[in-house]
N, C-alpha and C positions, 0 to 999 in steps of 0.2 A: 503493499501500498504505499503511493509516494504523499509524501508531505507537503506541503505548499509555505513559504516564506508569510509570515505575519504581517512584513512592514508597508503600512498605509492602509493594512484592515482596519486599525481603531480610526483614523482619518476618515474615513468614509462611513463608518458605521453611525461616528458622532455628527457628518451631515444628516444621514438618512434621519437622526433622531430630532435634529434640530428642526429639520424640515418637518417632519411629521407634529413639533409641537405648534409650531408656525400656522399649520393646517388645521389645527384645532384650533388655537387661535383666535385665526380668522373665520372661521367656523361661528366660535362662539359669538364673537364681535358682530357679525350679521346678525346672527338667532338675537342679539341684545335690542340692536338697533330696530329689528320687526317688529319686537315686539312692543318698544319706545313708539313706534310710529304708530302703532293698533292702539297704543294705548291714548295718542294723543288726538287719534280721530275721533274714538269714544268719549273723550272728556270734553273736546269742543261742540260734540252734537249734542252730549248730554247739557253740557253748559247755556246752548243756544234753544234748548227745548225743544231740538228738533227729536230725540228721541228721548224715551222714557227707560226704565230700569226693566221694562219687558222686553225690549228690542235687542239688547244685548244676548238674552235668553233665545231669542229666536235667531239672532246672527250666529251664537254656540250651533244650534241645530242647522243652520244653512251651514257650513262650513265644513260640520261632521257628516253633511249630503254631499256635497260636492266636491269636497277631498276626503275620502274614505282611508281610514290609516294614518291620518294627520292626526299626531295628539299635543294634548296643550292649549288646544283651543276651547276648552269650557268655559261654562258664564263663570263660574267662580273665578279662574286663570283672565279669565278677557276683564273681570273689573280690576283683579290687580295686576292687569298693565296700566289699566286707566290711574290705579293707584301710583304705581311706580312712574309715569309719566308727570303726573300732579306733584307730586314730591321733590322729582330732581330739576324742574323744567327752567326754573330762574337761577340757577348756578350752574353755568357751561364748564364751570370748571372740577365739578361734581359732577357732571353729567360723563364727563370723559373718561372719567375712575370704572363707572359702572361698566362698561365693555372690556376689561380687563379681569372679571369678575364671572364665574358661571351663574347662571338663572336664580339659580338653586341656593347659593350663597346670597344675592341681592334681595333674593324675597325673606331668608333668614332676618338679614341686616333689619331690611325694611319693615317686617312685624314687631320685631323684638325689642327696636330702637325706640325709646320716648322721646328724644329731641334734637333738632338736625343737628347739632352737634356732635351726639354719641354716632348718627349715619356716619359721618364725615370720619369721624375716631376710626369704625370699627370697620369702612372702605380702605381707607389706606393701611390699615394694619393686617386684614387679610391677602391684601395686596402684598406687601412688604414680608411678612410671614410664609406668606403659600399655605394657609392655613386650608387643612380639610375641610368638609363640611362637619363634621363628627369636633374636628379642633375648634372651629367657630362657634359653634353651639355649646360647648364646656365654657371658653371665655364670656360669654354669656350668663351662664351658669355662675360663674365665679365673679360677675359684676364688676370686670376689668375696667370699663368706662367710670363709674361710679368712684371705684377709689384710685385710679391717675386723678383724677378731677379734687377730690377731698383729700389723698395723702398722696403728694407728691413726694420722688425718692428724697432720702434725708443724706445729704451729701457734704462733703468738708468742702471750705474754700479753693483747697488747692484740685478740687474737680472741675468745680466750675472755672477755674485759670487754664489747666491743663487739657482739660476736655470737656468742654464746653455743651458737645453732641450729646455726652454720656447721661443728661437728665433726660434725653428719649429713649435711654437704652435699658437703664436699670429702674428697678419699681421697688415701693415702700414696703411690701407685700410678695412673699412668694407662694401659690396655693400648690399643695402636695397632696391633696386628698386621694391621690393614685397612688399613695405608697402603702395607706394601710395600717398607719402607723394605730398602735394601741397607745393608753395612758394609764401608768407614767410610760416611758420610754427612756432609753438612754442615747447618746453621741452614737455611740458603733451602730445601737439600729437604724438609727437616722442615716448616718452614712454608708451603712450596706443598703440600705432601702435605696438612698439616690442613686450608688452603683448601680443598683439591679435594674431599675428604670432609667438609667440614664437618657434612654431617647425622649420619655415623656419630660425628663427633668430640662433636655435641652429645646426642647417645645417651649418651655415655660418660661425658660430665662431667653428666647431668642433666638432668629433664625442663624445670628451671625456668630455666635458662641461653637467655638469646640473645643474638646474636650482634648486636655494634655495631659494628665496623670492625676492620681491619689494618691495619698500621704508622701506628696512631690517632694523628696529627699533635698535641705538645702546644710550646705556645711558651712560654718563660720568661724574661725578661728580652727579649735580642735574639737568642736561640739557640734556634733547632729540634733538638725532639727528636720520635722516632718509636716510640712504644709497641707491638710487635710485635701483641699481640693485644687487642682488650677487649670485653670480653661485659657481661651485666647478667642479675643472678639474682633474678625476681621476689619470691621466698619472702622473701630476705634483704634484697628492695628497697635491693639496690645496686651501684655498678659492681664488676667481677671484671677486675683487671688480667694480664696471662698474658705473662711473660718466658720467651722459650724461648730454653734453652742445650745444646747437643749432648756437653759434656763432664760432668766433675763438679761437684757444688756447690761455689763458694767462698764462704766468707763476705762476704767483698765486693761479692758481687754483691747483697746485701741493702740495703745503701748506695743502690744506685740505684734498685730498685725502691721503694725508699722514698720517693725523690725524684719519681718518677712517679706515687706515689700520694698525696702532699702537692699536685703540680698539678692531678692528677683534684680532688680535694677541693675547692683553693680555686677551677678555672675552668671545669670541667665538671658538678660532681655537681648536681644541684637543690637546693633547700632542704626538701625533705621527704623526701629521700633518704635513708641513713645511708652513714656514711664508706667509701669505699671499700677492697676488699680485692685484696692483690696473692699471687700463684703463682707459684713459679720452678716452671719445668718442666724438669727437668734429664735425662740421660742414667741419670745414677748419685747417689749422698749416702753419703758415712759420717755415720751416725746419731749418732754424739756429735757428731762437728763441728758436724751440725743442729743440736743441743740445746743447744750453749753459742754458737751463733751466733743463735741465735731467742732465747732465756733474758731476753735484753735491748734487744732491739728494742722500739723505741716505735711501730714501723708494723704494722696489722694484716696478717701477710704468715704463708705457710706456702711450703714445701719439699714438694714432689713428685715422683717420678720418671715418665718417660714409657717404658712396656718395649715394643717394637718385637716381641715373639714372646709365644704365650700361656704363663704361666708353668707349673711342673712341678707340676700338681695333687696326683698322691701324694705327694710330696716335701710340701707344705704341709699335706696333709690327715695325717702324720707328724707333724710339728710340732705342726697342731692338737691330737691326740691325748696327746702329751706336756704341751703347756700344760694342758688339762683335766686330766690327773693328776697334773700340780704344783700346780695349785689345789686339787684334793682333797686331796693332804698336808696343804697349807697349813690347808686349814679345819680337818683333823684335830688336828694339833699346836694350832690356836688353843682349840679344843674340851677 
């Protein structure tokens, strides 16, 4: 049996994969455009009192009769197309994002978002993170938008100076309900759980995070140290050290984290990379203690919580509603 050289094979396979992805994206964009146009026609005719709701049902029946086998044009879906158009018709920038997501993703975002800002938030992140339908639904259950607005990431001044874009990368809390951790649990339980469900943890961290190692060895002087978890962030072009704590945050933890960051920058970081960032992932924290501890920290670090259960979404929505009302009151007083 003769063997053939594989030089050039990978290049051709890459071309095939890229072409197929481009074809899928083109078909999806065309489908979204179609739904947009159908929604626009229905919206205009109903607004002009040319059609009533009953006409939409007749339209669905007509399409089913004249286009047998064509799916997706039922009465409920036609009304969703109208809602889809009316939700985004006044924002050209946002409407361009819609074509980058499948129809199912757009429907999830449209149906579960309570506020225009929330829709834009999930549209952008779903595109950036390339979330599956399942992961997008999980982020809604985890109230990611509410948490991002109410509790932005707590970072030290050097993070803002060296990595200003990091504020869009890191979160105040990470939900790891997929670990199934019981209470109480040990740091070893948490560590092993994160390694065992590393793929899920990477999705929770964000798409640009790459895993480097666990208990990453650092040697300083004649002593050996082990960093809990080490990652690399492609967008920030830097190492990210994560130290795990199963109790509440204590200010002295920052000293050890800063020591690890110094060791990484001196001995591990490559010349073209930016200074490392450190994350203390704790079971709980007092935000005022965190603010005091970080205010004079010379290390690019942040403090975040890990949550072993999905948050109370209704409670967070109520807090967000009050947050918006307070902002409106403050804006009114300024005028």
